[in-house]
ZANU-506798 format. One line per 8 residues: number of its first residue (from 0); their letters; for each residue x, y, z of C-alpha. Coordinates in steps of 0.5 Angstrom, whole numbers, plus 500, padded with zeros to 3 digits. Layout:
NUM = a = X:Y:Z | ...
***
This chain:
0 = mentpwaf = 646:695:725 | 648:702:724 | 641:705:722 | 637:701:728 | 633:705:733 | 638:703:738 | 645:705:734 | 645:711:738
8 = lddyrgkv = 647:707:745 | 654:706:742 | 655:714:744 | 654:712:751 | 657:705:751 | 664:705:756 | 661:712:758 | 655:711:762
16 = fnglwptl = 654:703:761 | 658:697:759 | 656:691:756 | 651:690:750 | 645:694:753 | 644:699:759 | 641:697:765 | 634:701:766
24 = pemfkisv = 637:706:771 | 643:707:766 | 637:708:760 | 634:713:764 | 640:717:765 | 641:717:758 | 634:720:757 | 635:725:762
32 = slygerac = 642:728:759 | 638:728:752 | 631:730:754 | 632:733:761 | 627:739:761 | 621:735:757 | 615:733:761 | 616:726:763
40 = ftiydpdr = 610:723:768 | 604:727:768 | 597:726:771 | 590:730:770 | 588:730:777 | 583:734:775 | 589:740:774 | 595:738:770
48 = isltyrea = 601:736:775 | 607:734:771 | 615:732:773 | 620:733:768 | 625:728:766 | 630:732:771 | 625:733:776 | 623:725:776
56 = lhlieava = 631:724:777 | 632:728:783 | 626:724:786 | 628:717:784 | 635:718:787 | 632:721:793 | 628:715:794 | 634:710:792
64 = rwlhdagi = 638:714:798 | 633:713:803 | 632:705:801 | 640:705:802 | 639:708:809 | 634:703:810 | 639:697:809 | 636:695:802
72 = rkgdkaav = 642:693:798 | 643:690:791 | 639:684:790 | 634:685:796 | 626:685:794 | 622:691:794 | 614:691:792 | 610:697:789
80 = tgknspew = 602:696:789 | 597:702:787 | 593:705:782 | 597:708:776 | 601:715:778 | 607:718:778 | 609:716:785 | 608:709:782
88 = tiaylgil = 614:710:777 | 618:714:782 | 618:708:787 | 619:703:781 | 625:707:779 | 628:708:786 | 628:701:787 | 632:700:781
96 = fagavvvp = 637:706:782 | 638:703:789 | 640:696:786 | 634:692:788 | 629:688:785 | 622:691:784 | 616:687:785 | 610:690:782
104 = idyqlkne = 603:687:785 | 596:688:782 | 593:693:787 | 586:690:785 | 588:683:789 | 585:681:795 | 589:683:802 | 591:675:803
112 = etdlllkk = 593:675:796 | 598:681:796 | 600:678:803 | 602:671:799 | 606:675:794 | 610:679:799 | 612:673:803 | 613:669:796
120 = skakilfv = 618:675:794 | 621:676:800 | 620:683:799 | 623:688:805 | 619:694:803 | 612:696:801 | 610:702:797 | 603:702:797
128 = deekykqy = 596:706:795 | 592:709:801 | 587:703:801 | 592:699:804 | 596:703:807 | 593:703:814 | 593:695:814 | 600:694:813
136 = aenqgdli = 602:700:817 | 599:697:823 | 601:690:821 | 608:690:818 | 610:683:819 | 617:682:816 | 617:688:812 | 622:694:814
144 = qiislkkg = 618:700:812 | 611:702:809 | 611:708:804 | 605:711:802 | 604:713:794 | 599:718:797 | 600:725:800 | 597:726:807
152 = vgvyiydl = 597:718:808 | 603:716:812 | 610:717:810 | 609:720:803 | 614:717:798 | 616:724:795 | 618:726:802 | 624:721:802
160 = dgqeaeie = 631:723:802 | 638:720:805 | 645:721:806 | 649:721:799 | 652:714:799 | 656:709:794 | 650:705:792 | 652:698:789
168 = qaretgla = 648:698:782 | 645:691:779 | 649:689:772 | 646:688:765 | 645:681:767 | 642:682:774 | 635:681:776 | 631:687:775
176 = ailftsgt = 624:685:777 | 619:679:779 | 612:679:776 | 607:675:778 | 602:672:773 | 595:672:774 | 594:665:778 | 596:668:785
184 = tgnpkgvm = 593:663:789 | 596:657:792 | 603:657:789 | 604:663:785 | 609:664:779 | 614:670:779 | 617:671:773 | 624:673:773
192 = lthqnlvs = 626:679:768 | 633:682:768 | 635:689:766 | 637:686:759 | 631:682:758 | 627:689:759 | 632:694:756 | 633:689:750
200 = dcylsqgn = 626:688:749 | 624:696:749 | 629:697:744 | 628:691:739 | 621:693:739 | 623:699:736 | 625:695:730 | 618:694:728
208 = ltlyctdv = 615:701:731 | 618:708:730 | 617:712:737 | 619:720:738 | 621:724:744 | 615:728:742 | 610:722:743 | 605:722:749
216 = fyallpih = 603:715:752 | 597:714:755 | 598:709:761 | 591:707:762 | 591:699:764 | 594:697:770 | 602:699:770 | 604:693:774
224 = haytmlav = 602:689:768 | 608:687:763 | 604:690:757 | 603:697:760 | 610:697:764 | 614:695:758 | 610:698:752 | 608:704:755
232 = fieaisvg = 612:706:761 | 619:703:759 | 618:705:752 | 616:712:753 | 622:713:758 | 627:710:753 | 626:716:748 | 624:722:752
240 = aevvfgkr = 617:721:751 | 611:723:756 | 607:718:760 | 600:721:762 | 597:716:767 | 589:715:767 | 586:712:773 | 579:710:771
248 = mvtkailk = 577:705:765 | 571:709:764 | 570:711:756 | 568:718:758 | 574:719:763 | 578:716:757 | 576:721:752 | 577:727:756
256 = dlkeakit = 584:725:758 | 585:723:750 | 583:730:749 | 586:734:754 | 593:731:754 | 593:731:746 | 595:723:747 | 599:720:741
264 = mflgvpml = 600:713:743 | 594:709:745 | 595:702:748 | 589:698:750 | 586:691:750 | 580:689:745 | 575:691:750 | 577:698:750
272 = fnkvlagi = 578:699:743 | 571:695:741 | 567:700:746 | 571:706:743 | 569:704:736 | 562:702:738 | 561:709:740 | 563:712:734
280 = irgvrtkg = 559:707:729 | 553:709:734 | 554:716:733 | 555:715:725 | 548:711:725 | 544:717:728 | 545:721:722 | 541:716:718
288 = pvvygiis = 541:710:714 | 544:715:708 | 549:718:711 | 551:712:715 | 551:708:708 | 556:714:705 | 561:714:710 | 561:706:710
296 = llmelsgl = 563:707:703 | 568:712:704 | 571:708:710 | 572:702:705 | 575:707:700 | 580:710:705 | 582:703:707 | 583:700:700
304 = ikkvfkvn = 588:707:698 | 592:706:705 | 593:698:704 | 595:699:696 | 598:706:696 | 601:706:703 | 598:713:704 | 593:715:709
312 = pgkrmfas = 587:719:707 | 582:717:712 | 585:722:717 | 583:728:713 | 577:725:710 | 574:723:717 | 577:729:721 | 570:731:724
320 = ilkrasls = 569:724:726 | 575:723:730 | 575:730:733 | 568:729:736 | 571:722:739 | 577:725:742 | 582:721:737 | 584:727:733
328 = tlrlcicg = 591:727:736 | 593:720:736 | 599:718:732 | 598:710:733 | 594:705:737 | 596:699:739 | 592:693:741 | 595:687:746
336 = ggplaprv = 593:683:752 | 588:679:747 | 586:677:740 | 582:683:736 | 577:681:731 | 580:683:724 | 574:687:722 | 575:692:728
344 = frkynqlg = 583:693:726 | 580:694:719 | 575:699:721 | 580:703:725 | 585:703:719 | 579:706:715 | 578:712:719 | 585:714:718
352 = ldfiqgyg = 588:711:725 | 595:707:724 | 592:701:728 | 597:695:730 | 597:689:734 | 602:686:738 | 603:679:742 | 607:677:748
360 = ltetspii = 608:674:754 | 610:676:761 | 615:671:760 | 618:675:754 | 618:682:757 | 613:681:754 | 613:684:746 | 615:679:741
368 = nlnpvehy = 611:681:735 | 609:687:733 | 605:689:726 | 610:695:723 | 605:701:721 | 608:701:714 | 606:693:712 | 601:691:717
376 = ketsvgka = 597:685:716 | 590:685:719 | 589:678:721 | 596:677:724 | 599:679:731 | 605:682:728 | 612:680:725 | 617:677:730
384 = vpqvdmkv = 621:683:733 | 629:683:731 | 633:678:735 | 627:673:736 | 627:666:734 | 620:663:733 | 618:657:731 | 612:652:731
392 = ldpdergv = 612:645:735 | 609:639:731 | 604:643:726 | 598:640:724 | 595:640:717 | 594:648:717 | 601:649:720 | 598:650:727
400 = geilvkgp = 602:648:733 | 605:651:739 | 609:657:739 | 616:657:741 | 621:663:742 | 628:664:744 | 631:671:744 | 634:676:749
408 = mvmqgyye = 628:678:752 | 626:671:755 | 625:670:762 | 631:667:767 | 625:663:770 | 620:662:775 | 623:665:782 | 625:659:786
416 = mpeetaav = 621:654:782 | 626:650:778 | 621:644:776 | 616:649:773 | 622:653:770 | 625:647:767 | 617:645:764 | 617:651:760
424 = ftpdgylk = 623:650:756 | 625:645:751 | 632:642:751 | 635:646:746 | 633:653:750 | 626:655:747 | 620:658:751 | 614:654:750
432 = tgdlgyld = 609:659:750 | 602:655:751 | 599:659:745 | 597:656:738 | 598:659:732 | 602:659:725 | 607:663:722 | 607:666:714
440 = semylylt = 613:666:710 | 615:673:713 | 615:671:720 | 608:674:721 | 604:670:727 | 597:668:727 | 594:666:733 | 589:661:734
448 = graknmiv = 588:660:741 | 591:657:748 | 593:650:748 | 589:648:754 | 583:651:751 | 582:647:745 | 576:643:744 | 576:637:740
456 = teggknvy = 569:636:737 | 566:629:735 | 569:629:728 | 576:630:731 | 577:637:729 | 581:642:733 | 577:648:735 | 580:654:738
464 = peeienef = 575:658:742 | 578:665:742 | 577:665:734 | 569:664:735 | 569:669:741 | 573:674:736 | 566:674:732 | 562:677:737
472 = qlfeeidq = 567:683:739 | 562:688:735 | 555:686:738 | 554:691:744 | 548:687:746 | 554:682:749 | 558:684:755 | 562:678:756
480 = imvrgfvl = 562:671:752 | 566:665:753 | 566:659:749 | 568:652:751 | 567:645:750 | 562:641:754 | 563:633:754 | 559:629:749
488 = dkkmkteg = 562:623:750 | 566:621:756 | 569:615:753 | 571:618:746 | 573:624:749 | 569:628:744 | 566:635:746 | 561:640:744
496 = iealvfps = 561:647:743 | 558:652:749 | 557:659:749 | 557:663:756 | 554:670:755 | 553:675:760 | 548:680:756 | 550:688:757
504 = qdffkdpg = 546:691:762 | 546:698:759 | 544:695:752 | 538:691:755 | 535:697:760 | 528:699:759 | 528:706:756 | 526:711:762
512 = adtlqpqe = 527:705:767 | 532:702:771 | 529:695:770 | 532:690:765 | 528:688:759 | 524:681:760 | 529:675:760 | 525:672:754
520 = qvkkrigq = 527:678:750 | 534:678:752 | 534:671:750 | 531:672:744 | 536:677:742 | 542:673:744 | 540:667:740 | 539:671:734
528 = iisevnqr = 546:674:735 | 549:666:736 | 545:664:729 | 548:670:725 | 555:668:728 | 554:661:727 | 552:662:719 | 559:665:718
536 = llpyqkie = 563:659:722 | 565:653:719 | 560:647:720 | 565:644:726 | 566:651:729 | 558:652:730 | 556:654:737 | 551:648:740
544 = rttilqer = 549:650:747 | 548:657:750 | 548:659:757 | 545:666:759 | 549:668:765 | 546:673:771 | 553:675:773 | 559:678:770
552 = meetttkk = 565:673:769 | 571:674:773 | 576:678:770 | 584:680:770 | 586:687:771 | 587:687:763 | 580:685:762 | 581:677:760
560 = ikrnav = 576:672:763 | 579:668:768 | 576:661:765 | 578:657:770 | 574:661:775 | 567:659:771
***
């Protein structure tokens, strides 16, 4: 353990914190002591506005004092909802410094859904963006106070201060956050995560991932989500790195941020990386078939050298391409939040970018698997991080079964839902993830899909929709695709395989016009793509029915299709 990324904590144990892991406030104070003058939270709006670690701590402690004056005590709940910003993180940490529990809420939820989560969590304070400030200021309900995350709108967070006070802090095993999973209607589940859950996951993940204080993380995906919260925000502040906040999931704006901020750590979801890669390939194709062929061959050579000899020639070989795409400063790309096609993974690595996948759940804080850069596997979502105990329940002939996990990052349960909590744990304490997959001899995980999405064909074969959907990730003609089963025989409970496709509106626009190409042409091209993919699939995986949709399918904020809403 002496050479682990978290070994340095021994120097602070008994001085800044007691126990195995520091709390989040204690972790932040350690980073301030080491990196006080380094940039902490930054936004380009449009000019660069940045807080150092020391400046951020000053604001955080002022917010904590104000919360204490307002009557917030250890264990009380305070919610925060809004777009990614330094103010959001100051609110989040201020709540924790006050000894309270933070409830991050998706700012894209409808008002009635937000109301439900506020009521469910018993939040006493709400930090909110300008879109919803007026609504809650006029109708506070059970809330003590509404605080604005936007300057010039109501009581602004940076103006808060309070009297010096002896604030009772949460302990390592105390509750830090309640994160509500995407099913927010009816009876939403609030995942209870302690300081130990989040901090242990942060440091243990670094057993598979090297981070530096000089890194610049890009917080583009919504920060209320467990993935961005831990893998960007908390990981960055644990090593004194900078967090740059992105506001728009628009390719042009993203590339501008990457270039201006000199981002080194780019974390995203498959849809985002697919779009960026498609843009690079489109740019190369415009140089003609000969140049495209040569670059494709060089990429294959670069990938082979990287894989076999553990050196990375691609960064130099394709320096001009990466610079043009605003990717030249990137040190590492990490994809999470859903499965990524292995060939996408491969192409990024061939271009000279260290590109890895990870896997986890909100219930696991969330990271439990990460591909180490020095020994990555393109078809795997990564190796189990240190101190994670993972196994497969009832594996079939392929070794596929439900993934079970145990470790210090596993949640305490669902807030005030004992029956639902008991249902997701085995009698010996393993969390049932609901995901299907298999492990190799080195504890690398290979996902096949969600248990509830599995299709049972007429021949009795198990088909995993996500494996089929992955085959379509680089087709620009398709904006969204969802593969599902349709009933072939009710009595025998067998299913056929159907693809729901929403075509790309940009791709099928008539040149020089705002209208789309005729429906027949769209159907013909989508049909050709389905046929091409079917040729690559196993006989029992082939798509038998295709439905072209006229409207986009509803998505979560991390761009996953809400299957139960279709």
